[in-house]
VODREN-924722 format. One record per residue (C-alpha): residue number from 1; x, z, y; residue in three letters. Coordinates in nm, 3 decimals. Each point is the difference from the previous one (the first is absolute). Example, Ala and Ser with C-alpha at 12.3 -4.5 7.8 and 13.67 -1.06 7.14 Angstrom:
BEGIN
site num=1	x=1.230	z=0.780	y=-0.450	residuo=Ala
site num=2	x=0.137	z=-0.066	y=0.344	residuo=Ser
This chain:
BEGIN
site num=1	x=0.000	z=0.000	y=0.000	residuo=Unk
site num=2	x=0.125	z=-0.089	y=0.346	residuo=Unk
site num=3	x=-0.007	z=0.300	y=0.228	residuo=Unk
site num=4	x=0.058	z=-0.205	y=0.314	residuo=Unk
site num=5	x=-0.079	z=-0.346	y=0.135	residuo=Unk
site num=6	x=0.158	z=-0.152	y=0.310	residuo=Unk
site num=7	x=-0.153	z=-0.264	y=0.224	residuo=Unk
site num=8	x=0.190	z=-0.214	y=0.249	residuo=Unk
site num=9	x=-0.202	z=-0.030	y=0.320	residuo=Unk
site num=10	x=0.038	z=-0.282	y=0.252	residuo=Unk
site num=11	x=-0.188	z=-0.110	y=0.308	residuo=Unk
site num=12	x=-0.204	z=-0.310	y=-0.081	residuo=Unk
site num=13	x=0.054	z=-0.310	y=0.215	residuo=Unk
site num=14	x=-0.374	z=-0.021	y=0.069	residuo=Unk
site num=15	x=-0.021	z=0.371	y=0.086	residuo=Unk
site num=16	x=-0.040	z=0.315	y=-0.200	residuo=Unk
site num=17	x=0.222	z=0.102	y=-0.291	residuo=Unk
site num=18	x=0.069	z=-0.111	y=-0.355	residuo=Unk
site num=19	x=0.131	z=0.213	y=-0.285	residuo=Unk
site num=20	x=0.162	z=-0.101	y=-0.329	residuo=Unk
site num=21	x=0.081	z=0.241	y=-0.282	residuo=Unk
site num=22	x=0.353	z=-0.004	y=-0.137	residuo=Unk
site num=23	x=-0.004	z=-0.076	y=-0.371	residuo=Unk
site num=24	x=-0.375	z=-0.060	y=-0.022	residuo=Unk
site num=25	x=-0.230	z=-0.289	y=0.090	residuo=Unk
site num=26	x=-0.191	z=0.190	y=0.265	residuo=Unk
site num=27	x=-0.053	z=-0.150	y=0.346	residuo=Unk
site num=28	x=-0.237	z=0.113	y=0.273	residuo=Unk
site num=29	x=-0.048	z=-0.012	y=0.376	residuo=Unk
site num=30	x=-0.155	z=0.198	y=0.282	residuo=Unk
site num=31	x=-0.077	z=-0.045	y=0.368	residuo=Unk
site num=32	x=0.205	z=0.308	y=0.094	residuo=Unk
site num=33	x=0.220	z=0.253	y=-0.178	residuo=Unk
site num=34	x=-0.287	z=0.243	y=-0.060	residuo=Unk
site num=35	x=-0.207	z=-0.278	y=-0.157	residuo=Unk
site num=36	x=0.297	z=-0.119	y=-0.202	residuo=Unk
site num=37	x=0.050	z=0.346	y=-0.148	residuo=Unk
site num=38	x=-0.361	z=0.004	y=-0.119	residuo=Unk
site num=39	x=0.034	z=-0.349	y=-0.149	residuo=Unk
site num=40	x=0.324	z=0.093	y=-0.181	residuo=Unk
site num=41	x=-0.159	z=0.310	y=-0.148	residuo=Unk
site num=42	x=-0.301	z=-0.203	y=-0.115	residuo=Unk
site num=43	x=0.224	z=-0.272	y=-0.150	residuo=Unk
site num=44	x=0.199	z=0.258	y=-0.198	residuo=Unk
site num=45	x=-0.319	z=0.163	y=-0.129	residuo=Unk
site num=46	x=-0.133	z=-0.341	y=-0.110	residuo=Unk
site num=47	x=0.327	z=-0.106	y=-0.166	residuo=Unk
site num=48	x=0.074	z=0.311	y=-0.208	residuo=Unk
site num=49	x=-0.208	z=0.207	y=-0.239	residuo=Unk
site num=50	x=-0.036	z=0.361	y=0.107	residuo=Unk
site num=51	x=0.259	z=0.124	y=-0.253	residuo=Unk
site num=52	x=0.250	z=-0.274	y=0.102	residuo=Unk
site num=53	x=-0.043	z=0.029	y=0.378	residuo=Unk
site num=54	x=0.311	z=0.096	y=0.201	residuo=Unk
site num=55	x=-0.016	z=0.339	y=0.168	residuo=Unk
site num=56	x=0.193	z=-0.113	y=0.308	residuo=Unk
site num=57	x=-0.060	z=-0.314	y=0.210	residuo=Unk
site num=58	x=0.273	z=-0.080	y=0.253	residuo=Unk
site num=59	x=-0.019	z=-0.258	y=0.276	residuo=Unk
site num=60	x=0.329	z=-0.142	y=0.126	residuo=Unk
site num=61	x=-0.047	z=-0.192	y=0.323	residuo=Unk
site num=62	x=0.234	z=-0.293	y=0.041	residuo=Unk
site num=63	x=0.099	z=-0.053	y=0.367	residuo=Unk
site num=64	x=-0.113	z=-0.323	y=0.163	residuo=Unk
site num=65	x=0.276	z=-0.249	y=0.068	residuo=Unk
């Protein structure tokens, strides 16, 4: 069981934010960081069964170039 999952967060070109999980095929987006956090949590809950779900979700924001 994975105890932690990390998402890379970037600002989207069209506005808002996108997040991609490292090592998993999970992608999501949100209009702002608060919305993105909710979408990430929902995506993790949908992807993993309750007994497989990571206990820690980390967001790593990648600086804009």
